[in-house]
BAFI-3210 file (N, C-alpha, C; in Angstrom, 3 decimals, decimal comma, padded with zeros to 6 digits):
// residues 222
n [1|2|3|4|5|6|7|8|9|10|11|12|13|14|15|16|17|18|19|20|21|22|23|24|25|26|27|28|29|30|31|32|33|34|35|36|37|38|39|40|41|42|43|44|45|46|47|48|49|50|51|52|53|54|55|56|57|58|59|60|61|62|63|64|65|66|67|68|69|70|71|72|73|74|75|76|77|78|79|80|81|82|83|84|85|86|87|88|89|90|91|92|93|94|95|96|97|98|99|100|101|102|103|104|105|106|107|108|109|110|111|112|113|114|115|116|117|118|119|120|121|122|123|124|125|126|127|128|129|130|131|132|133|134|135|136|137|138|139|140|141|142|143|144|145|146|147|148|149|150|151|152|153|154|155|156|157|158|159|160|161|162|163|164|165|166|167|168|169|170|171|172|173|174|175|176|177|178|179|180|181|182|183|184|185|186|187|188|189|190|191|192|193|194|195|196|197|198|199|200|201|202|203|204|205|206|207|208|209|210|211|212|213|214|215|216|217|218|219|220|221|222]
n.u [-050,960|-049,393|-047,047|-047,474|-047,732|-045,237|-043,773|-044,709|-043,871|-041,131|-040,711|-041,563|-039,662|-037,470|-037,948|-037,872|-035,242|-033,968|-034,752|-033,585|-030,931|-030,401|-028,677|-029,355|-029,098|-027,146|-028,663|-028,172|-026,856|-027,921|-025,915|-023,778|-024,311|-022,082|-020,005|-018,762|-015,367|-014,491|-013,748|-011,295|-012,501|-011,896|-010,788|-012,486|-011,110|-010,138|-011,152|-009,808|-011,448|-010,716|-010,434|-008,004|-005,724|-006,252|-003,922|-002,389|-004,066|-004,000|-001,347|-001,250|-002,898|-002,692|-002,875|-005,712|-005,505|-002,815|-000,134|000,390|002,390|002,819|004,441|006,952|007,461|006,049|004,926|006,661|008,920|011,033|010,937|008,999|007,711|006,489|003,954|003,878|001,396|000,098|-002,315|-005,366|-004,294|-005,037|-005,230|-002,469|000,872|003,887|007,036|010,271|011,740|013,146|015,377|016,195|014,845|012,454|009,113|005,787|003,590|001,150|000,983|001,623|004,789|008,166|009,533|007,942|007,996|008,997|011,154|010,887|013,293|014,383|016,349|017,299|016,628|013,925|013,734|013,747|015,170|014,263|014,173|014,754|012,951|013,903|017,001|019,150|020,715|023,340|023,439|022,729|020,216|018,771|018,681|016,396|017,080|017,644|018,010|019,320|017,991|018,631|016,684|014,395|012,043|013,458|014,467|013,839|015,936|017,375|020,061|023,238|022,860|023,219|023,383|024,455|024,027|022,136|020,190|019,064|017,533|014,380|011,432|008,578|005,467|002,539|-000,727|-003,087|-005,365|-007,363|-007,368|-009,185|-009,342|-006,723|-003,960|-002,839|000,056|002,465|005,501|008,477|011,387|014,952|015,738|013,176|011,493|008,842|007,758|006,007|003,543|003,818|003,501|005,875|006,611|007,714|008,583|010,453|009,446|008,490|005,772|003,230|001,383|000,709|-000,265|000,271|-000,585|000,387|000,774|000,840|002,849|003,758|006,450|009,700|012,439|015,695|017,957|021,048|023,692|021,993]
n.v [002,688|004,757|003,420|001,496|003,043|004,105|001,864|001,122|003,295|003,123|000,714|001,425|003,329|001,696|000,070|002,011|002,897|000,588|000,305|002,557|001,982|-000,064|-001,074|-000,650|-003,105|-002,630|-002,122|-004,281|-003,152|-003,419|-005,330|-003,682|-003,822|-005,765|-004,423|-005,452|-005,196|-002,876|-004,018|-003,665|-002,984|-005,021|-003,933|-004,588|-006,361|-004,381|-004,241|-003,158|-001,435|000,073|001,026|000,198|002,678|004,782|005,065|002,806|000,813|001,381|000,829|-001,887|-003,106|-003,922|-001,812|-001,861|-003,927|-004,091|-006,176|-007,877|-006,174|-003,766|-000,787|-001,286|-004,075|-005,184|-004,824|-002,752|-003,436|-004,852|-007,606|-008,773|-009,657|-007,627|-006,454|-003,619|-001,417|000,867|003,314|003,717|002,768|000,728|-002,576|-002,845|-003,333|-002,456|-003,211|-004,624|-004,148|-005,849|-004,369|-003,453|-001,314|000,464|-000,140|-000,732|-003,541|-005,968|-008,563|-011,508|-011,993|-012,771|-010,452|-008,511|-008,442|-007,003|-005,928|-003,897|-002,311|-001,134|001,821|003,631|006,817|006,935|006,130|003,949|001,220|000,094|-002,982|-005,710|-008,747|-011,167|-012,611|-011,283|-011,811|-011,678|-012,950|-011,561|-009,593|-006,543|-002,953|-000,228|002,867|006,383|007,741|010,484|012,708|015,194|017,999|016,553|014,267|012,089|008,720|005,432|002,932|-000,387|-001,230|-002,078|-002,598|000,083|001,719|004,187|005,806|008,526|008,524|006,028|005,900|005,998|007,654|006,498|007,539|007,727|008,438|008,723|007,829|005,145|002,301|-000,245|-001,289|-001,102|000,786|003,776|005,097|007,688|007,822|009,140|010,397|011,143|014,624|015,612|014,498|012,679|009,326|008,388|007,209|007,100|007,244|006,084|004,467|004,147|007,132|009,842|012,827|016,290|016,451|015,086|012,972|010,332|007,632|004,711|001,315|-001,343|-004,642|-007,471|-010,306|-012,490|-014,005|-012,609|-013,673|-014,520|-011,835|-010,302|-011,168|-012,010]
n.w [116,029|115,072|115,080|113,158|110,785|110,671|110,212|107,725|106,251|106,502|105,204|102,636|101,974|101,953|099,753|097,728|097,924|097,228|094,551|093,412|093,763|092,077|089,206|085,891|083,324|080,377|077,228|074,636|071,679|068,262|066,036|063,675|060,170|058,203|055,793|052,772|051,758|049,228|046,027|043,477|040,354|037,619|034,499|031,476|028,696|025,946|022,662|019,770|017,230|015,184|011,840|009,272|008,078|005,168|003,771|004,491|003,495|000,790|000,251|000,727|-001,130|-004,534|-007,409|-009,520|-012,349|-012,259|-011,372|-008,176|-005,849|-006,951|-008,187|-007,195|-007,081|-009,141|-012,456|-012,961|-011,661|-012,760|-012,930|-014,413|-017,640|-020,198|-022,471|-024,457|-025,068|-027,276|-026,542|-028,247|-030,588|-033,095|-032,405|-032,362|-031,166|-029,359|-030,814|-031,602|-034,674|-037,602|-038,189|-035,823|-034,815|-032,839|-033,250|-034,486|-034,349|-035,383|-034,663|-032,618|-031,014|-029,961|-030,041|-029,054|-026,363|-023,323|-020,612|-017,838|-016,372|-013,297|-013,021|-011,233|-009,626|-010,225|-012,841|-015,773|-017,630|-020,856|-021,654|-023,879|-023,535|-024,420|-025,431|-027,996|-031,236|-030,454|-028,065|-025,786|-024,101|-025,449|-025,018|-025,261|-026,864|-027,575|-030,839|-032,225|-034,682|-035,766|-036,422|-036,690|-035,115|-032,651|-033,263|-031,911|-030,914|-030,696|-028,549|-026,979|-023,503|-021,238|-018,418|-017,921|-020,028|-020,915|-022,910|-022,807|-020,594|-019,176|-018,062|-016,614|-016,568|-014,697|-015,856|-014,539|-015,674|-017,126|-019,313|-020,638|-018,033|-017,159|-015,853|-017,478|-019,140|-019,729|-021,542|-020,852|-022,309|-022,498|-022,323|-022,058|-023,928|-025,414|-025,903|-028,789|-031,075|-034,597|-038,189|-038,977|-036,941|-033,605|-032,125|-030,559|-029,243|-028,587|-028,126|-026,085|-027,006|-027,148|-025,190|-023,125|-022,311|-020,095|-020,491|-018,576|-019,009|-017,594|-015,599|-015,992|-018,049|-016,691|-016,464|-017,656|-015,498|-013,492]
ca.u [-051,238|-048,191|-046,040|-047,788|-047,401|-043,785|-043,271|-045,047|-043,017|-039,765|-040,710|-041,612|-038,362|-036,535|-038,195|-037,406|-033,787|-033,544|-034,957|-032,597|-029,590|-030,279|-028,121|-029,988|-028,156|-027,220|-029,345|-027,211|-027,237|-027,865|-024,622|-023,812|-024,099|-020,720|-019,917|-017,540|-014,400|-014,641|-012,676|-011,049|-013,086|-010,919|-011,333|-012,640|-010,182|-010,693|-010,822|-009,803|-012,213|-010,320|-010,117|-006,679|-005,735|-006,320|-002,561|-002,006|-004,853|-003,532|-000,058|-001,412|-003,634|-002,178|-003,842|-006,413|-004,821|-001,374|000,131|000,745|003,731|002,836|005,573|008,206|007,692|005,167|005,371|007,750|009,974|012,116|010,823|007,895|007,807|005,264|003,686|003,585|000,278|-000,322|-003,755|-005,962|-003,633|-005,902|-004,648|-001,017|001,691|005,266|007,934|011,557|011,695|014,349|016,502|016,502|014,147|011,193|007,974|004,512|003,205|-000,177|001,049|002,425|006,188|009,086|010,022|007,005|008,095|010,020|011,283|011,119|014,312|014,697|017,697|017,562|016,001|012,590|013,818|013,811|015,599|013,286|015,044|014,055|012,863|014,684|018,333|019,269|021,669|024,614|023,327|022,335|019,081|019,127|017,901|015,972|017,746|017,312|018,959|018,926|017,874|018,629|015,436|013,300|011,932|014,432|013,968|014,189|016,585|017,957|021,519|023,721|022,360|024,218|022,601|025,073|023,612|020,843|019,219|018,443|016,790|013,028|010,546|007,256|004,597|001,115|-001,575|-004,284|-006,497|-007,287|-007,849|-009,441|-009,064|-005,291|-003,446|-002,142|001,323|003,270|006,896|009,304|012,784|015,920|015,418|011,726|010,810|007,923|007,548|004,690|003,406|003,463|003,490|007,154|006,835|007,778|009,579|010,461|009,326|008,010|004,336|002,848|000,074|000,478|-000,097|000,438|-000,858|001,414|000,103|001,728|002,944|004,424|007,786|010,719|013,655|016,815|018,738|022,502|024,149|020,991]
ca.v [003,294|005,452|002,390|000,848|003,974|004,196|000,626|001,184|004,320|002,581|-000,318|002,107|003,916|000,624|-000,328|003,094|002,877|-000,607|000,574|003,531|001,404|-001,130|-000,584|-001,331|-003,678|-001,921|-002,823|-004,566|-002,544|-004,356|-005,219|-002,990|-004,748|-005,777|-004,034|-006,040|-004,226|-002,674|-004,604|-002,900|-003,634|-005,287|-003,470|-005,608|-006,119|-003,539|-004,679|-002,011|-001,640|001,097|000,511|000,641|003,951|004,682|004,888|001,403|-000,012|001,566|000,167|-003,340|-003,618|-003,439|-001,121|-002,735|-004,045|-004,163|-007,326|-007,619|-005,634|-002,397|-000,360|-001,789|-005,484|-005,629|-004,618|-001,772|-003,890|-005,530|-009,062|-009,223|-009,277|-006,917|-005,956|-002,183|-001,239|002,259|003,556|004,191|002,190|-000,424|-003,910|-002,797|-003,278|-002,042|-004,335|-004,309|-004,726|-006,558|-003,430|-003,051|-000,078|000,283|000,197|-001,338|-004,765|-006,438|-010,008|-011,924|-012,282|-012,513|-009,084|-007,592|-008,605|-006,140|-005,886|-002,520|-002,516|000,101|002,333|004,696|008,136|006,767|005,844|002,540|000,751|-000,737|-004,056|-006,833|-009,901|-012,269|-012,253|-011,132|-012,683|-011,640|-013,702|-010,681|-008,720|-005,177|-001,891|000,821|004,155|007,393|008,104|011,825|012,928|016,635|018,671|015,584|013,489|011,010|007,356|004,599|001,755|-001,332|-001,126|-002,736|-001,912|000,900|002,621|005,507|006,571|009,158|008,175|004,733|005,982|006,488|007,861|005,961|008,400|007,413|009,554|008,768|007,299|003,710|001,773|-001,681|-001,568|-001,004|002,163|004,245|005,771|008,381|007,391|010,318|010,085|012,203|015,903|015,828|014,027|011,589|008,321|008,439|006,405|007,778|006,327|005,400|003,602|004,859|008,200|010,645|014,247|017,148|016,264|013,899|012,649|008,891|006,967|003,275|000,404|-002,374|-005,923|-008,447|-011,599|-013,485|-013,735|-012,329|-014,517|-013,903|-010,920|-010,411|-011,091|-012,483]
ca.w [114,736|114,640|114,863|111,867|109,696|110,569|109,573|106,287|105,634|106,402|104,132|101,319|101,681|101,603|098,351|096,847|097,891|096,467|093,122|092,935|093,757|091,047|087,927|084,737|082,353|079,081|076,121|073,550|070,378|067,128|065,330|062,377|059,050|057,671|054,380|052,204|051,213|047,777|045,212|042,250|039,167|036,562|033,213|030,442|027,580|024,889|021,307|018,864|016,003|014,223|010,510|008,832|007,369|003,710|003,243|004,655|002,577|-000,570|000,092|000,777|-002,277|-005,813|-008,239|-010,459|-013,623|-012,037|-010,513|-006,786|-005,675|-007,425|-008,999|-006,663|-007,368|-010,204|-013,833|-012,994|-010,764|-013,464|-012,825|-015,257|-019,044|-020,523|-023,816|-024,395|-026,002|-027,424|-026,461|-029,513|-031,758|-033,323|-032,375|-032,564|-029,960|-029,614|-031,113|-032,236|-036,028|-038,039|-038,219|-034,461|-034,469|-032,137|-034,097|-034,127|-035,051|-034,979|-034,465|-031,454|-031,298|-028,862|-030,190|-028,414|-024,910|-022,727|-019,162|-017,399|-015,341|-012,565|-013,267|-010,280|-009,804|-010,786|-014,266|-016,155|-018,944|-021,565|-022,137|-024,504|-022,633|-024,999|-025,941|-029,430|-031,921|-029,750|-026,825|-024,688|-024,413|-025,822|-024,392|-026,174|-026,679|-028,582|-031,911|-032,660|-036,127|-036,024|-036,061|-036,749|-033,870|-032,477|-033,360|-030,759|-031,477|-029,737|-028,402|-025,770|-022,314|-020,558|-017,572|-017,866|-021,209|-020,658|-023,943|-022,514|-019,329|-019,431|-016,921|-016,952|-015,777|-014,667|-016,274|-013,718|-016,439|-017,394|-020,586|-020,421|-016,620|-016,866|-015,802|-018,678|-018,839|-020,729|-021,395|-021,123|-022,593|-022,249|-022,963|-021,971|-025,146|-025,100|-026,941|-029,425|-032,305|-035,850|-039,344|-039,111|-035,788|-032,325|-032,123|-029,340|-029,551|-027,504|-027,868|-025,326|-027,565|-027,113|-023,899|-023,276|-021,207|-019,937|-020,285|-017,936|-019,687|-016,758|-015,060|-017,011|-017,995|-015,990|-017,258|-017,475|-014,129|-012,519]
c.u [-049,998|-047,082|-046,253|-047,404|-045,908|-043,210|-043,524|-044,125|-041,613|-039,681|-040,733|-040,300|-037,347|-036,718|-037,670|-035,906|-033,267|-033,647|-033,905|-031,217|-029,395|-029,785|-028,718|-028,916|-028,277|-027,906|-028,353|-027,692|-027,074|-026,552|-024,760|-023,571|-022,691|-020,748|-018,659|-016,642|-014,556|-013,450|-012,521|-011,612|-012,024|-011,484|-011,413|-011,668|-010,865|-010,229|-010,916|-010,563|-011,850|-009,938|-008,736|-006,774|-005,782|-004,942|-002,133|-002,747|-004,342|-002,204|-000,217|-002,035|-003,038|-003,261|-004,455|-005,689|-003,317|-001,090|000,522|002,181|003,846|004,065|006,889|008,470|006,818|005,757|006,499|008,932|011,085|012,051|009,690|008,177|006,447|005,186|003,272|002,568|-000,072|-001,843|-004,218|-005,205|-004,288|-005,094|-003,151|-000,317|003,110|006,140|009,242|011,552|013,036|015,582|016,872|015,834|012,835|010,045|006,707|004,287|001,822|-000,200|001,895|003,840|007,006|009,606|009,094|007,079|009,276|010,025|011,636|012,016|014,589|016,153|018,035|016,865|014,630|012,579|013,976|014,536|014,436|014,088|014,222|014,050|013,728|016,025|018,313|020,312|023,021|024,580|022,935|021,073|019,588|018,238|017,571|016,688|017,398|018,435|018,497|018,959|017,802|017,321|014,236|013,201|012,954|013,748|014,470|014,713|017,164|019,475|021,925|023,303|023,487|023,461|023,199|024,675|022,244|019,774|018,540|017,593|015,448|012,269|009,141|006,246|003,141|000,303|-002,787|-005,525|-006,296|-007,852|-007,980|-009,023|-007,571|-004,894|-002,769|-000,944|001,782|004,721|007,784|010,762|013,671|015,523|013,940|011,022|010,000|007,828|006,126|004,711|003,108|003,580|004,773|007,451|006,767|008,913|009,490|010,453|008,722|006,553|004,085|001,446|-000,188|000,690|-000,162|-000,148|000,216|000,722|001,100|001,682|003,799|005,817|008,790|011,848|014,765|017,602|020,219|022,894|023,172|021,086]
c.v [003,977|004,456|001,710|001,740|004,091|002,991|000,634|002,165|003,795|001,536|000,321|002,717|002,861|000,149|000,706|003,090|001,695|-000,373|001,524|002,936|000,333|-000,546|-001,372|-001,861|-002,943|-002,779|-003,030|-003,965|-003,559|-004,203|-004,528|-004,001|-004,627|-005,456|-004,621|-004,975|-004,117|-003,281|-003,806|-003,655|-003,803|-004,820|-004,606|-005,314|-005,347|-004,038|-003,489|-002,344|-000,621|000,460|000,973|001,920|003,729|004,449|003,445|000,524|000,126|000,895|-001,353|-003,886|-003,074|-002,740|-002,086|-002,739|-004,135|-005,316|-006,923|-007,139|-004,216|-002,072|-000,913|-003,219|-006,030|-005,361|-003,599|-002,195|-004,662|-007,042|-009,632|-008,830|-008,717|-006,639|-004,492|-001,868|000,240|002,366|004,156|003,724|000,833|-001,719|-003,920|-002,724|-002,892|-003,272|-003,801|-004,961|-005,356|-005,664|-002,920|-001,766|-000,405|000,771|-000,467|-002,601|-005,175|-007,954|-010,366|-012,310|-012,089|-011,082|-008,062|-007,645|-007,797|-006,294|-004,451|-002,574|-001,204|000,510|003,490|005,986|008,036|006,452|004,343|002,375|-000,040|-001,818|-005,141|-008,016|-011,056|-011,762|-012,149|-012,077|-012,726|-012,359|-012,874|-009,915|-007,319|-004,197|-000,824|002,128|005,103|007,539|009,448|011,949|014,417|017,255|017,735|014,845|012,366|009,666|006,573|003,278|000,886|-001,182|-001,896|-001,925|-001,174|001,944|004,024|006,379|007,189|008,760|006,829|004,762|006,668|006,634|007,451|006,616|007,943|008,648|009,721|008,264|005,802|003,401|000,268|-002,117|-001,588|000,464|002,525|005,104|006,598|007,972|008,552|009,914|011,279|013,476|016,221|015,545|012,784|010,603|008,444|007,631|007,323|006,780|005,528|004,460|004,387|005,869|008,935|012,115|015,004|016,883|014,974|013,482|011,153|008,410|005,462|002,539|-000,683|-003,681|-006,956|-009,776|-012,585|-013,076|-013,552|-013,337|-013,782|-013,011|-011,107|-010,248|-011,572|-013,982]
c.w [114,209|114,334|113,524|110,719|109,526|109,885|108,083|105,586|105,447|105,315|102,769|100,951|101,297|100,168|097,385|096,726|097,086|094,968|092,598|092,869|092,744|089,744|086,779|083,801|081,028|078,047|074,986|072,256|069,253|066,399|063,990|061,264|058,509|056,191|053,797|051,620|049,714|047,063|043,953|041,065|038,106|035,225|032,216|029,310|026,473|023,542|020,376|017,600|014,957|012,912|010,113|008,046|005,875|003,122|003,324|003,678|001,161|-000,807|000,035|-000,486|-003,561|-006,597|-009,232|-011,795|-013,496|-011,088|-009,117|-006,700|-006,180|-008,234|-008,493|-007,060|-008,465|-011,575|-013,948|-012,122|-011,433|-013,422|-013,674|-016,695|-019,465|-022,015|-023,663|-025,494|-026,102|-027,337|-027,791|-030,751|-032,021|-033,420|-032,663|-031,223|-030,354|-029,805|-031,678|-033,613|-036,402|-038,093|-036,827|-034,034|-033,766|-033,008|-033,584|-034,938|-034,573|-034,783|-033,260|-031,865|-030,033|-028,889|-029,537|-026,888|-024,368|-021,214|-018,785|-016,157|-014,618|-012,761|-012,335|-010,640|-010,464|-012,272|-014,516|-017,485|-019,548|-022,281|-022,806|-023,541|-023,122|-025,506|-027,458|-030,008|-031,212|-028,412|-025,611|-025,080|-024,742|-025,069|-025,422|-025,842|-027,811|-029,603|-032,450|-034,176|-036,446|-035,540|-036,092|-035,410|-033,818|-032,687|-032,142|-031,295|-030,362|-029,728|-027,152|-024,545|-021,598|-019,726|-017,498|-019,054|-020,960|-021,669|-023,727|-021,240|-019,591|-018,114|-017,334|-016,022|-015,849|-015,050|-015,361|-014,431|-016,679|-018,774|-020,418|-019,013|-016,286|-016,763|-017,121|-018,265|-020,037|-020,466|-021,835|-021,257|-022,253|-022,987|-022,963|-023,290|-024,802|-026,262|-027,470|-030,706|-033,478|-036,993|-039,459|-037,947|-034,500|-032,393|-030,787|-029,721|-028,390|-027,150|-027,086|-025,791|-027,682|-025,680|-024,121|-022,070|-021,231|-019,579|-019,754|-018,679|-018,893|-016,316|-016,191|-016,917|-017,241|-016,934|-017,026|-016,005|-013,086|-012,322]
res [m|r|t|h|l|a|a|v|t|i|a|g|l|g|l|l|l|t|a|c|g|t|t|a|e|p|v|a|s|a|p|s|p|t|v|p|a|a|t|s|a|q|p|e|p|t|t|s|s|a|a|p|s|d|t|a|a|s|e|a|a|p|e|e|g|e|p|a|g|g|s|g|g|g|i|l|g|g|k|r|q|v|v|i|v|p|v|d|s|f|e|s|v|v|a|v|d|e|k|g|r|l|g|l|t|d|g|p|s|d|k|t|l|f|v|l|v|p|a|g|s|g|q|h|l|i|r|t|a|r|a|g|s|g|g|e|p|a|c|m|g|l|r|d|n|g|s|a|p|a|t|v|v|a|a|a|c|d|t|s|r|p|g|q|r|f|t|i|e|k|t|g|k|k|e|n|d|r|p|t|y|a|i|r|a|d|g|d|r|y|l|r|a|d|r|s|g|i|v|a|g|a|a|r|d|t|t|f|t|l|a|d|n|g|a|a|p|a|g|p|g|e]
***
């Protein structure tokens, strides 16, 4: 009996020792999910929707009633022939009469066509579009009459003569969809219409529109 128990005990101890000496295999851990490397997002091209500035728009578009090019290349650029029309003067336009004086007429004529030639410092010569009897166009200039308003007469063009240099001032108003202008002469005298024609005096009571009549003929030296 004792021999049997001892055998059983020894066998049990052998099983226990065997169990304790057995090294359990490690449990394989689940592989970590692979995270793809972050890629730099490429920015989408940006399309500018900004509208052009008012200044740019105003420079690109000619004023209504004025040919393309504005004052630099239009009716004030010396390359167009124009008819000068006094506002509120019924069907009359500015013309050079037979005596060479600037007056008014109500009929079409070559004498009603002028070229506004830049003369520096924002001033212009008012030159006839067609040549006169001497083969050259003439320019308008002041003839002083003492205390009376100066008359405006045709003479040989000379940019050095102050009486031939005119400042054409926009009034900010329109007539028949055209800008209106005051024409200032030497001595702060303004061209105006009266019974005798066109004179120059202190009052600025006549304004004018400028009607484009196409490309101007070549002038002297052009």
